[in-house]
NUKOL-757702 format. One record per residue (C-alpha): residue number from 0; y, z, x. Coordinates in nm, 3 decimals. Example, Ala and Ser with C-alpha at 12.3 -4.5 7.8 and 13.67 -1.06 7.14 Angstrom:
! residues 2
+-----+---------+---------+---------+
|  nr |      yy |      zz |      xx |
+-----+---------+---------+---------+
|   0 |  -0.450 |   0.780 |   1.230 |
|   1 |  -0.106 |   0.714 |   1.367 |
+-----+---------+---------+---------+
This chain:
! residues 427
+-----+---------+---------+---------+
|  nr |      yy |      zz |      xx |
+-----+---------+---------+---------+
|   0 |   4.169 |  -3.852 |   9.669 |
|   1 |   4.028 |  -4.200 |   9.603 |
|   2 |   3.966 |  -4.355 |   9.262 |
|   3 |   3.591 |  -4.286 |   9.270 |
|   4 |   3.649 |  -3.923 |   9.373 |
|   5 |   3.900 |  -3.876 |   9.093 |
|   6 |   3.655 |  -4.018 |   8.839 |
|   7 |   3.377 |  -3.791 |   8.975 |
|   8 |   3.612 |  -3.493 |   8.949 |
|   9 |   3.701 |  -3.595 |   8.589 |
|  10 |   3.340 |  -3.619 |   8.473 |
|  11 |   3.260 |  -3.262 |   8.575 |
|  12 |   3.572 |  -3.096 |   8.439 |
|  13 |   3.586 |  -2.923 |   8.101 |
|  14 |   3.877 |  -3.115 |   7.957 |
|  15 |   4.070 |  -2.934 |   7.686 |
|  16 |   4.273 |  -3.141 |   7.442 |
|  17 |   4.525 |  -3.019 |   7.185 |
|  18 |   4.575 |  -3.255 |   6.890 |
|  19 |   4.847 |  -3.251 |   6.627 |
|  20 |   4.707 |  -3.408 |   6.308 |
|  21 |   4.911 |  -3.331 |   5.997 |
|  22 |   4.691 |  -3.562 |   5.788 |
|  23 |   4.324 |  -3.486 |   5.854 |
|  24 |   4.067 |  -3.481 |   5.571 |
|  25 |   3.720 |  -3.635 |   5.553 |
|  26 |   3.634 |  -3.875 |   5.273 |
|  27 |   3.990 |  -3.921 |   5.147 |
|  28 |   4.052 |  -4.267 |   5.291 |
|  29 |   4.388 |  -4.386 |   5.422 |
|  30 |   4.576 |  -4.169 |   5.674 |
|  31 |   4.380 |  -3.843 |   5.615 |
|  32 |   4.062 |  -4.032 |   5.703 |
|  33 |   4.228 |  -4.176 |   6.015 |
|  34 |   4.321 |  -3.826 |   6.133 |
|  35 |   3.971 |  -3.695 |   6.065 |
|  36 |   3.796 |  -3.981 |   6.241 |
|  37 |   4.021 |  -3.972 |   6.547 |
|  38 |   3.964 |  -3.601 |   6.610 |
|  39 |   3.589 |  -3.657 |   6.570 |
|  40 |   3.602 |  -3.923 |   6.839 |
|  41 |   3.808 |  -3.710 |   7.077 |
|  42 |   3.561 |  -3.423 |   7.032 |
|  43 |   3.269 |  -3.650 |   7.125 |
|  44 |   3.385 |  -3.618 |   7.485 |
|  45 |   3.622 |  -3.320 |   7.513 |
|  46 |   3.675 |  -2.967 |   7.387 |
|  47 |   3.932 |  -3.023 |   7.119 |
|  48 |   4.171 |  -2.801 |   6.926 |
|  49 |   4.329 |  -2.957 |   6.617 |
|  50 |   4.643 |  -2.822 |   6.451 |
|  51 |   4.649 |  -2.940 |   6.091 |
|  52 |   4.763 |  -2.830 |   5.746 |
|  53 |   4.616 |  -2.530 |   5.568 |
|  54 |   4.586 |  -2.762 |   5.269 |
|  55 |   4.318 |  -2.958 |   5.458 |
|  56 |   4.092 |  -2.658 |   5.522 |
|  57 |   3.862 |  -2.684 |   5.218 |
|  58 |   3.741 |  -3.041 |   5.276 |
|  59 |   3.713 |  -2.990 |   5.652 |
|  60 |   3.503 |  -2.675 |   5.621 |
|  61 |   3.283 |  -2.829 |   5.351 |
|  62 |   3.214 |  -3.121 |   5.582 |
|  63 |   3.141 |  -2.891 |   5.875 |
|  64 |   2.851 |  -2.736 |   5.685 |
|  65 |   2.659 |  -3.062 |   5.730 |
|  66 |   2.819 |  -3.194 |   6.051 |
|  67 |   2.902 |  -2.922 |   6.299 |
|  68 |   3.059 |  -3.003 |   6.635 |
|  69 |   3.086 |  -2.721 |   6.889 |
|  70 |   3.363 |  -2.909 |   7.071 |
|  71 |   3.591 |  -2.907 |   6.767 |
|  72 |   3.820 |  -2.617 |   6.674 |
|  73 |   4.069 |  -2.624 |   6.385 |
|  74 |   4.392 |  -2.428 |   6.358 |
|  75 |   4.532 |  -2.432 |   6.003 |
|  76 |   4.902 |  -2.374 |   5.947 |
|  77 |   5.157 |  -2.435 |   5.677 |
|  78 |   5.510 |  -2.348 |   5.592 |
|  79 |   5.547 |  -2.013 |   5.411 |
|  80 |   5.543 |  -2.042 |   5.029 |
|  81 |   5.919 |  -1.987 |   4.998 |
|  82 |   5.974 |  -2.296 |   5.217 |
|  83 |   5.735 |  -2.529 |   5.033 |
|  84 |   5.763 |  -2.452 |   4.662 |
|  85 |   5.967 |  -2.769 |   4.612 |
|  86 |   5.706 |  -3.008 |   4.757 |
|  87 |   5.516 |  -3.187 |   4.481 |
|  88 |   5.288 |  -3.477 |   4.575 |
|  89 |   5.484 |  -3.736 |   4.773 |
|  90 |   5.820 |  -3.580 |   4.686 |
|  91 |   5.993 |  -3.454 |   4.995 |
|  92 |   5.691 |  -3.529 |   5.214 |
|  93 |   5.891 |  -3.648 |   5.516 |
|  94 |   6.120 |  -3.345 |   5.525 |
|  95 |   5.818 |  -3.120 |   5.479 |
|  96 |   5.637 |  -3.298 |   5.762 |
|  97 |   5.931 |  -3.252 |   5.997 |
|  98 |   5.957 |  -2.880 |   5.921 |
|  99 |   5.580 |  -2.846 |   5.956 |
| 100 |   5.600 |  -2.994 |   6.305 |
| 101 |   5.842 |  -2.723 |   6.415 |
| 102 |   5.603 |  -2.453 |   6.293 |
| 103 |   5.311 |  -2.639 |   6.452 |
| 104 |   5.489 |  -2.646 |   6.786 |
| 105 |   5.542 |  -2.270 |   6.779 |
| 106 |   5.170 |  -2.217 |   6.715 |
| 107 |   5.079 |  -2.474 |   6.982 |
| 108 |   5.301 |  -2.300 |   7.237 |
| 109 |   5.136 |  -1.964 |   7.167 |
| 110 |   4.789 |  -2.122 |   7.175 |
| 111 |   4.860 |  -2.290 |   7.508 |
| 112 |   4.915 |  -1.947 |   7.664 |
| 113 |   4.552 |  -1.860 |   7.588 |
| 114 |   4.396 |  -2.204 |   7.626 |
| 115 |   4.519 |  -2.401 |   7.924 |
| 116 |   4.521 |  -2.753 |   7.783 |
| 117 |   4.481 |  -3.060 |   8.002 |
| 118 |   4.620 |  -3.305 |   7.747 |
| 119 |   4.809 |  -3.309 |   7.418 |
| 120 |   4.788 |  -3.589 |   7.162 |
| 121 |   4.993 |  -3.644 |   6.847 |
| 122 |   4.800 |  -3.853 |   6.593 |
| 123 |   4.930 |  -3.826 |   6.237 |
| 124 |   5.159 |  -3.908 |   6.065 |
| 125 |   5.137 |  -4.260 |   6.207 |
| 126 |   5.511 |  -4.294 |   6.220 |
| 127 |   5.727 |  -4.416 |   6.507 |
| 128 |   6.054 |  -4.294 |   6.353 |
| 129 |   5.991 |  -3.919 |   6.352 |
| 130 |   5.951 |  -3.758 |   6.693 |
| 131 |   5.656 |  -3.519 |   6.749 |
| 132 |   5.755 |  -3.168 |   6.859 |
| 133 |   5.425 |  -3.115 |   7.038 |
| 134 |   5.567 |  -3.339 |   7.312 |
| 135 |   5.770 |  -3.036 |   7.425 |
| 136 |   5.464 |  -2.866 |   7.571 |
| 137 |   5.446 |  -2.890 |   7.954 |
| 138 |   5.120 |  -3.086 |   7.941 |
| 139 |   5.046 |  -3.461 |   7.977 |
| 140 |   5.118 |  -3.613 |   7.636 |
| 141 |   4.972 |  -3.910 |   7.445 |
| 142 |   5.153 |  -4.039 |   7.137 |
| 143 |   4.990 |  -4.248 |   6.872 |
| 144 |   4.875 |  -4.466 |   6.728 |
| 145 |   5.229 |  -4.503 |   6.599 |
| 146 |   5.353 |  -4.763 |   6.360 |
| 147 |   5.565 |  -4.858 |   6.065 |
| 148 |   5.541 |  -5.125 |   5.800 |
| 149 |   5.720 |  -5.446 |   5.899 |
| 150 |   6.025 |  -5.564 |   5.708 |
| 151 |   5.945 |  -5.790 |   5.413 |
| 152 |   6.138 |  -6.120 |   5.454 |
| 153 |   6.427 |  -6.149 |   5.209 |
| 154 |   6.297 |  -6.472 |   5.057 |
| 155 |   6.012 |  -6.264 |   4.909 |
| 156 |   6.237 |  -6.013 |   4.736 |
| 157 |   6.186 |  -6.195 |   4.405 |
| 158 |   5.816 |  -6.104 |   4.428 |
| 159 |   5.840 |  -5.735 |   4.513 |
| 160 |   6.072 |  -5.611 |   4.237 |
| 161 |   6.380 |  -5.390 |   4.251 |
| 162 |   6.187 |  -5.083 |   4.370 |
| 163 |   6.036 |  -5.288 |   4.651 |
| 164 |   6.376 |  -5.412 |   4.761 |
| 165 |   6.504 |  -5.053 |   4.774 |
| 166 |   6.201 |  -4.943 |   4.977 |
| 167 |   6.242 |  -5.230 |   5.222 |
| 168 |   6.612 |  -5.160 |   5.272 |
| 169 |   6.538 |  -4.791 |   5.319 |
| 170 |   6.280 |  -4.869 |   5.590 |
| 171 |   6.534 |  -5.087 |   5.768 |
| 172 |   6.799 |  -4.813 |   5.751 |
| 173 |   6.556 |  -4.550 |   5.881 |
| 174 |   6.460 |  -4.776 |   6.170 |
| 175 |   6.824 |  -4.808 |   6.273 |
| 176 |   6.937 |  -4.450 |   6.210 |
| 177 |   6.642 |  -4.232 |   6.314 |
| 178 |   6.674 |  -4.281 |   6.694 |
| 179 |   7.037 |  -4.168 |   6.663 |
| 180 |   6.965 |  -3.860 |   6.452 |
| 181 |   6.631 |  -3.736 |   6.590 |
| 182 |   6.641 |  -3.659 |   6.965 |
| 183 |   6.266 |  -3.587 |   6.958 |
| 184 |   6.196 |  -3.962 |   6.934 |
| 185 |   6.361 |  -4.033 |   7.266 |
| 186 |   6.203 |  -3.725 |   7.423 |
| 187 |   5.854 |  -3.823 |   7.307 |
| 188 |   5.891 |  -4.176 |   7.439 |
| 189 |   6.003 |  -4.047 |   7.778 |
| 190 |   5.745 |  -3.769 |   7.796 |
| 191 |   5.446 |  -3.975 |   7.684 |
| 192 |   5.204 |  -4.085 |   7.952 |
| 193 |   5.071 |  -4.336 |   7.701 |
| 194 |   5.208 |  -4.474 |   7.374 |
| 195 |   4.948 |  -4.623 |   7.140 |
| 196 |   5.071 |  -4.867 |   6.872 |
| 197 |   4.885 |  -4.981 |   6.561 |
| 198 |   4.945 |  -5.348 |   6.642 |
| 199 |   5.130 |  -5.571 |   6.884 |
| 200 |   5.426 |  -5.618 |   6.646 |
| 201 |   5.496 |  -5.244 |   6.659 |
| 202 |   5.474 |  -5.247 |   7.037 |
| 203 |   5.736 |  -5.521 |   7.049 |
| 204 |   5.985 |  -5.285 |   6.881 |
| 205 |   5.977 |  -5.042 |   7.173 |
| 206 |   6.246 |  -5.069 |   7.436 |
| 207 |   6.144 |  -5.256 |   7.750 |
| 208 |   6.153 |  -4.925 |   7.940 |
| 209 |   5.847 |  -4.802 |   7.749 |
| 210 |   5.657 |  -5.131 |   7.721 |
| 211 |   5.464 |  -5.069 |   8.042 |
| 212 |   5.302 |  -4.754 |   7.904 |
| 213 |   5.227 |  -4.881 |   7.554 |
| 214 |   4.928 |  -5.072 |   7.425 |
| 215 |   4.789 |  -5.178 |   7.090 |
| 216 |   4.480 |  -5.007 |   6.946 |
| 217 |   4.349 |  -5.022 |   6.592 |
| 218 |   4.420 |  -4.704 |   6.400 |
| 219 |   4.144 |  -4.802 |   6.156 |
| 220 |   3.770 |  -4.843 |   6.186 |
| 221 |   3.456 |  -4.748 |   5.992 |
| 222 |   3.134 |  -4.555 |   6.041 |
| 223 |   2.845 |  -4.783 |   6.128 |
| 224 |   2.655 |  -4.652 |   5.822 |
| 225 |   2.901 |  -4.840 |   5.600 |
| 226 |   2.826 |  -5.175 |   5.764 |
| 227 |   2.625 |  -5.410 |   5.541 |
| 228 |   2.284 |  -5.512 |   5.674 |
| 229 |   2.323 |  -5.878 |   5.587 |
| 230 |   2.583 |  -6.130 |   5.474 |
| 231 |   2.642 |  -6.210 |   5.109 |
| 232 |   2.496 |  -6.516 |   4.943 |
| 233 |   2.732 |  -6.748 |   4.759 |
| 234 |   2.764 |  -6.693 |   4.385 |
| 235 |   2.983 |  -6.870 |   4.133 |
| 236 |   3.217 |  -6.784 |   3.965 |
| 237 |   3.423 |  -6.576 |   4.205 |
| 238 |   3.456 |  -6.205 |   4.141 |
| 239 |   3.773 |  -6.128 |   4.335 |
| 240 |   3.860 |  -5.771 |   4.434 |
| 241 |   4.188 |  -5.605 |   4.537 |
| 242 |   4.219 |  -5.237 |   4.630 |
| 243 |   4.531 |  -5.030 |   4.696 |
| 244 |   4.821 |  -4.841 |   4.547 |
| 245 |   5.015 |  -5.040 |   4.291 |
| 246 |   5.332 |  -5.053 |   4.499 |
| 247 |   5.553 |  -5.338 |   4.610 |
| 248 |   5.439 |  -5.363 |   4.972 |
| 249 |   5.081 |  -5.443 |   4.862 |
| 250 |   5.196 |  -5.782 |   4.730 |
| 251 |   5.031 |  -5.766 |   4.389 |
| 252 |   5.282 |  -6.004 |   4.235 |
| 253 |   5.175 |  -6.257 |   4.497 |
| 254 |   4.812 |  -6.185 |   4.405 |
| 255 |   4.869 |  -6.246 |   4.035 |
| 256 |   5.080 |  -6.560 |   4.082 |
| 257 |   4.823 |  -6.711 |   4.319 |
| 258 |   4.532 |  -6.607 |   4.098 |
| 259 |   4.696 |  -6.784 |   3.804 |
| 260 |   4.705 |  -7.110 |   4.001 |
| 261 |   4.347 |  -7.063 |   4.116 |
| 262 |   4.237 |  -6.992 |   3.757 |
| 263 |   4.372 |  -7.328 |   3.641 |
| 264 |   4.108 |  -7.491 |   3.864 |
| 265 |   3.832 |  -7.229 |   3.836 |
| 266 |   3.879 |  -7.069 |   3.492 |
| 267 |   3.570 |  -6.847 |   3.515 |
| 268 |   3.696 |  -6.643 |   3.811 |
| 269 |   3.796 |  -6.279 |   3.759 |
| 270 |   4.025 |  -6.044 |   3.950 |
| 271 |   3.958 |  -5.669 |   3.961 |
| 272 |   4.233 |  -5.439 |   4.086 |
| 273 |   4.144 |  -5.085 |   4.192 |
| 274 |   4.430 |  -4.836 |   4.231 |
| 275 |   4.717 |  -4.667 |   4.055 |
| 276 |   5.088 |  -4.653 |   4.120 |
| 277 |   5.440 |  -4.695 |   3.985 |
| 278 |   5.410 |  -5.072 |   3.939 |
| 279 |   5.116 |  -5.054 |   3.695 |
| 280 |   5.311 |  -5.138 |   3.377 |
| 281 |   5.516 |  -5.402 |   3.554 |
| 282 |   5.205 |  -5.575 |   3.686 |
| 283 |   5.028 |  -5.565 |   3.350 |
| 284 |   5.333 |  -5.731 |   3.195 |
| 285 |   5.348 |  -5.991 |   3.474 |
| 286 |   4.979 |  -6.077 |   3.424 |
| 287 |   5.046 |  -6.128 |   3.053 |
| 288 |   5.345 |  -6.351 |   3.126 |
| 289 |   5.130 |  -6.564 |   3.355 |
| 290 |   4.863 |  -6.593 |   3.088 |
| 291 |   4.590 |  -6.438 |   3.303 |
| 292 |   4.567 |  -6.089 |   3.156 |
| 293 |   4.221 |  -6.150 |   3.006 |
| 294 |   4.086 |  -6.242 |   3.350 |
| 295 |   4.245 |  -5.945 |   3.532 |
| 296 |   4.086 |  -5.601 |   3.511 |
| 297 |   4.291 |  -5.296 |   3.612 |
| 298 |   4.029 |  -5.033 |   3.697 |
| 299 |   4.266 |  -4.753 |   3.798 |
| 300 |   4.171 |  -4.498 |   4.062 |
| 301 |   3.800 |  -4.457 |   4.137 |
| 302 |   3.607 |  -4.268 |   4.403 |
| 303 |   3.565 |  -4.409 |   4.753 |
| 304 |   3.189 |  -4.438 |   4.701 |
| 305 |   3.245 |  -4.649 |   4.390 |
| 306 |   3.491 |  -4.868 |   4.580 |
| 307 |   3.218 |  -4.934 |   4.839 |
| 308 |   2.974 |  -5.005 |   4.558 |
| 309 |   3.214 |  -5.258 |   4.406 |
| 310 |   3.250 |  -5.428 |   4.745 |
| 311 |   2.875 |  -5.430 |   4.811 |
| 312 |   2.734 |  -5.520 |   4.471 |
| 313 |   2.995 |  -5.647 |   4.230 |
| 314 |   3.252 |  -5.856 |   4.422 |
| 315 |   3.237 |  -6.155 |   4.651 |
| 316 |   3.595 |  -6.204 |   4.782 |
| 317 |   3.856 |  -5.953 |   4.897 |
| 318 |   4.213 |  -6.056 |   4.811 |
| 319 |   4.486 |  -5.868 |   4.996 |
| 320 |   4.822 |  -6.047 |   5.042 |
| 321 |   4.987 |  -5.721 |   5.155 |
| 322 |   5.297 |  -5.691 |   5.374 |
| 323 |   5.188 |  -5.362 |   5.531 |
| 324 |   5.137 |  -5.281 |   5.898 |
| 325 |   4.782 |  -5.148 |   5.865 |
| 326 |   4.528 |  -5.172 |   5.580 |
| 327 |   4.202 |  -4.984 |   5.642 |
| 328 |   4.060 |  -5.122 |   5.318 |
| 329 |   4.054 |  -5.471 |   5.473 |
| 330 |   3.813 |  -5.353 |   5.743 |
| 331 |   3.601 |  -5.174 |   5.482 |
| 332 |   3.579 |  -5.494 |   5.276 |
| 333 |   3.484 |  -5.698 |   5.584 |
| 334 |   3.215 |  -5.442 |   5.666 |
| 335 |   3.059 |  -5.512 |   5.326 |
| 336 |   3.054 |  -5.886 |   5.396 |
| 337 |   3.351 |  -5.987 |   5.183 |
| 338 |   3.549 |  -6.286 |   5.312 |
| 339 |   3.918 |  -6.188 |   5.309 |
| 340 |   4.214 |  -6.387 |   5.183 |
| 341 |   4.539 |  -6.241 |   5.314 |
| 342 |   4.876 |  -6.315 |   5.470 |
| 343 |   4.905 |  -6.397 |   5.838 |
| 344 |   5.134 |  -6.097 |   5.867 |
| 345 |   5.120 |  -5.725 |   5.951 |
| 346 |   4.794 |  -5.538 |   5.997 |
| 347 |   4.567 |  -5.765 |   5.788 |
| 348 |   4.695 |  -6.062 |   5.985 |
| 349 |   4.557 |  -5.901 |   6.302 |
| 350 |   4.228 |  -5.778 |   6.155 |
| 351 |   4.131 |  -6.111 |   5.998 |
| 352 |   4.045 |  -6.418 |   6.203 |
| 353 |   3.912 |  -6.764 |   6.117 |
| 354 |   3.559 |  -6.632 |   6.156 |
| 355 |   3.588 |  -6.388 |   5.865 |
| 356 |   3.862 |  -6.499 |   5.625 |
| 357 |   4.151 |  -6.726 |   5.539 |
| 358 |   4.507 |  -6.631 |   5.636 |
| 359 |   4.816 |  -6.791 |   5.485 |
| 360 |   5.131 |  -6.827 |   5.695 |
| 361 |   5.439 |  -6.648 |   5.563 |
| 362 |   5.668 |  -6.943 |   5.488 |
| 363 |   5.840 |  -7.006 |   5.153 |
| 364 |   5.717 |  -6.804 |   4.852 |
| 365 |   5.606 |  -7.114 |   4.659 |
| 366 |   5.407 |  -7.241 |   4.956 |
| 367 |   5.248 |  -6.899 |   5.014 |
| 368 |   5.142 |  -6.868 |   4.651 |
| 369 |   4.989 |  -7.215 |   4.659 |
| 370 |   4.822 |  -7.143 |   4.993 |
| 371 |   4.664 |  -6.825 |   4.860 |
| 372 |   4.543 |  -7.008 |   4.548 |
| 373 |   4.397 |  -7.289 |   4.760 |
| 374 |   4.219 |  -7.035 |   4.982 |
| 375 |   4.049 |  -6.878 |   4.679 |
| 376 |   3.954 |  -7.220 |   4.549 |
| 377 |   3.803 |  -7.323 |   4.884 |
| 378 |   3.578 |  -7.018 |   4.873 |
| 379 |   3.483 |  -7.098 |   4.514 |
| 380 |   3.377 |  -7.454 |   4.597 |
| 381 |   3.232 |  -7.439 |   4.950 |
| 382 |   2.914 |  -7.227 |   4.970 |
| 383 |   2.863 |  -7.298 |   5.341 |
| 384 |   3.216 |  -7.179 |   5.425 |
| 385 |   3.174 |  -6.871 |   5.208 |
| 386 |   2.847 |  -6.762 |   5.373 |
| 387 |   2.979 |  -6.832 |   5.725 |
| 388 |   3.285 |  -6.613 |   5.662 |
| 389 |   3.074 |  -6.337 |   5.506 |
| 390 |   2.852 |  -6.320 |   5.814 |
| 391 |   3.159 |  -6.343 |   6.038 |
| 392 |   3.325 |  -6.050 |   5.861 |
| 393 |   3.032 |  -5.818 |   5.934 |
| 394 |   3.012 |  -5.944 |   6.293 |
| 395 |   3.381 |  -5.884 |   6.358 |
| 396 |   3.365 |  -5.526 |   6.230 |
| 397 |   3.051 |  -5.457 |   6.433 |
| 398 |   3.218 |  -5.581 |   6.752 |
| 399 |   3.569 |  -5.441 |   6.708 |
| 400 |   3.608 |  -5.186 |   6.427 |
| 401 |   3.340 |  -4.918 |   6.451 |
| 402 |   3.469 |  -4.566 |   6.514 |
| 403 |   3.245 |  -4.516 |   6.816 |
| 404 |   3.407 |  -4.819 |   6.981 |
| 405 |   3.752 |  -4.672 |   6.915 |
| 406 |   3.633 |  -4.341 |   7.062 |
| 407 |   3.492 |  -4.506 |   7.373 |
| 408 |   3.817 |  -4.688 |   7.434 |
| 409 |   4.025 |  -4.378 |   7.373 |
| 410 |   3.814 |  -4.180 |   7.616 |
| 411 |   3.866 |  -4.447 |   7.883 |
| 412 |   4.241 |  -4.428 |   7.823 |
| 413 |   4.232 |  -4.049 |   7.854 |
| 414 |   4.048 |  -4.092 |   8.181 |
| 415 |   4.324 |  -4.319 |   8.311 |
| 416 |   4.594 |  -4.072 |   8.209 |
| 417 |   4.414 |  -3.779 |   8.368 |
| 418 |   4.329 |  -3.972 |   8.682 |
| 419 |   4.692 |  -4.079 |   8.718 |
| 420 |   4.806 |  -3.721 |   8.667 |
| 421 |   4.553 |  -3.590 |   8.920 |
| 422 |   4.669 |  -3.848 |   9.172 |
| 423 |   5.032 |  -3.755 |   9.114 |
| 424 |   4.963 |  -3.384 |   9.165 |
| 425 |   4.760 |  -3.443 |   9.479 |
| 426 |   5.012 |  -3.695 |   9.611 |
+-----+---------+---------+---------+
């Protein structure tokens, strides 16, 4: 069968996809939002069954009252109460997730006897160091997007605190040990017809054997309704915004140190920080030591709608010198027309280009702090640059980071996988 015949055959088949999405909740932001949006995009084109946590049912069913999709079917499962009494918040989440996958596989196997799936896809957690059990099903398998936060260079340990150093060392140990202790990782890599990675850096960590079937695709995007209608006009002084958990990998010590230098040149600027986390007291103390506490506002946790409101109406620069591998909030800020100041590193370093923000190379800590401060000061003193970057931020999101664009690309990739499989069977 030729390529055109295969594509014709594909278009008129009812394609059934089974998705494993541990994290999948609308309106929650972060990984639950990623899971929710990805299954919505898959169901635009295919009949889709989603295995997710029972804990996610309430928000999903509330959302379905206003946005029904006949292609989308949810299967809710969880560990029995006697196996999950010990899980509180983030405590034990990785062990719980691994056990949940085993239960999910058993349900998926039983479901596959009734529904003959054409494709399986493991989406969340977005983690390349825990193998997905759904790969065991005898169906073409797609894995990802997978990822992991990059290692923070040791010269920056002084700026992430003792808890950050422990976290970084733990990530490094997991990276080395997990392929030796979890055979499902190797099985998933071999079984996968396609491995999606959250960025090119993650793809480079895969063995050469799997490089030919891996490609980078953004795990994050936004709904087009969030996109601002027009760019922001320049206003002085700067109202700088940062959003995220108050944890070491977000680089808040870098933010405060750079803001202090910027403030010495532009003393009317303010920095608002939205989020909570274990570093709150430490960061408040650090701001006081730097003499900038009166110009820094810790707003705590607020609703997602209020975060968007702050981006749209109250702030004019997004400051995010994070070391993480993703960072959905960066795309959300760009969508609202905020020029971004970030590190040329990890996920933000890939999202942000010269058309929409200023990136600072990860060199020596002193140079990075000064570079971040200089970037803020450039935006405070160059209205033409500010307005060009604001317009560029909206343009970049419109062209690359809308969910429908992610869905279109994913559907094309599915088509390639299915066409290859059809050719193999007929060959």
